[in-house]
N, C-alpha and C positions, 0 to 999 in steps of 0.2 A: 237942094242944099240941106234942108231939114232931114230928108230921108237918109242922106249920107252921114250926117252927124249923129243920128239917133242911136245906132249901135254903139258908138263911142260913149255916148251919155249913159246908156244902159249898162255898159261894161263898167264905167266909172262908179255908178251907183252900187253895182254888185260888189265891187272891191271895197267901197266904203262900208257897206253893210257887213261884209265878211270881217273886216278889221274891227268894227264895233262889236260884233258878236264874240270874237276871240277875246277882246279886251274886257268886255263888260258882262258877258254871260256868267262866268264863274262867280261874280259878285251876287247873282240872283239865286244861287244854289246854297243849300245848307249841308255842311260837311260834318259827319260824325267823327269826333276826335275823342279818343280815350287814352289817358296817360296813366301808367301805374308803375310803382316801384316795389320790387321784391324785398324780402327781409335781407337779402345779400347785397342790396343797393344796386341792383340792375334796373335801369330806367327804360321803359318801353313806351313808345308813342305809336298808337294805332290810328291810321287815317283811312277812311273809306271814301269812295267816289261820292260826289254830291247828290243830294236828294232835292227834288223840286219844291217840297213843302217841309215845314218844320216838324210836323208830326211824324212823317216818315223817317226823318233824321233822328228824332228822339227814340223811335222804335229801334232803329239800327244801333244807336249808341247804347241803348238799354240791353240789347242782346249781347253786345260785346262785354259790357260790364258784368252781366250775369255769367258769361263764360269765364271771365277772370275770377269772379267771386267763387265759382265752383271749383276751379283748378288751383287757385292761390288764395285761400281764405285769409292769410296774413299779409297780403299785399295792400298797399295804400293806393287808391285809385280815384280818378276824377274823369267823369264822362260829360261831354257837352256837345252842343251843336254850334258850329261856327258858320256865320253867314259870310260867304266869301272866304278867301284864303289870304294869309299873310305871305310875305316873300319866302320864309322858311318852309311853309307848307306847300307852296307852289313848287319849290325845288324838290321836295319829297315826292310829289306826284309826277315830276318831269323825268326825263331820261338822264338827267345830269348825275354824275357821280356824287356820292354822299360821303361825308367825313366819318360816318359811323356805319357799322354793318346794318343791312336792311333785309327784310323778308318781304317778298311780293307774291301775290297770287298771279296766275298765268295771265289773266286779262287786266291786271292792275286794280281789281275791285277792292283790295285791301293791301295796305302797305304798312309795315311796322319798322320803326328804327329802334335800335338797341344800343344803349350806351352804359358804360360802367367805368369806374376808376381804372380798372385793368382792361385795356382794349382786347386782350386775349380772352378774357372772360366773356365779354360782349360777343366776340366772334364765336366762341364755343356755344353760347346760348343760341345764337343764330343757327349754327349747324345742327344742333340737337332738335330745334324746332322744325327744321327742314326734314330731318330724318323721321320725326314723329308723324309728318303728314305724307310721307312717301307712298303709303298704301292707299291713300284716298284717291277719289276721282281726280283726273288731271286738273279740272277747274278749281278744285279745293286745295290742291297742293301749294305749299309755300316753297319758294326758292330763296336761298340765302345768298346775298351778295356782300362780299367783304367791303370794308371801308374803301372809298375812292374808286370803286368799280362801278361801271354803268349798270343801271337796274334793268336792262333789257338785252 
């Protein structure tokens, strides 16, 4: 009797552990988040995949901030490491359509959302950023997704 029910018990434990990992693992990671606003009032949120430790996250966020500072000295920016994700950030990392244009790297390592008072300006910035990375290696290219389109 015990031998017959053992596979069922093991399967049940595996399912419970998988559900727990999906639900709670993102809360144990640190996510680099950088937000900046251009002088033209274009707001960009950059979100990278999670890092297992805070120092790695801070290094990633610092690299993003340095790149922004070099390319947009008049931008206002904030870089931080977020432990876990809020609902809006989870949606950005998901495959769900977004209400603003977004840029994504091929493997989803970096996702950027772009918003502006004029939605066409935000879309134009998205398309220009995509064009600027077209000559880079495939894993470094950004792909622009218009608002409400799936990011994959």
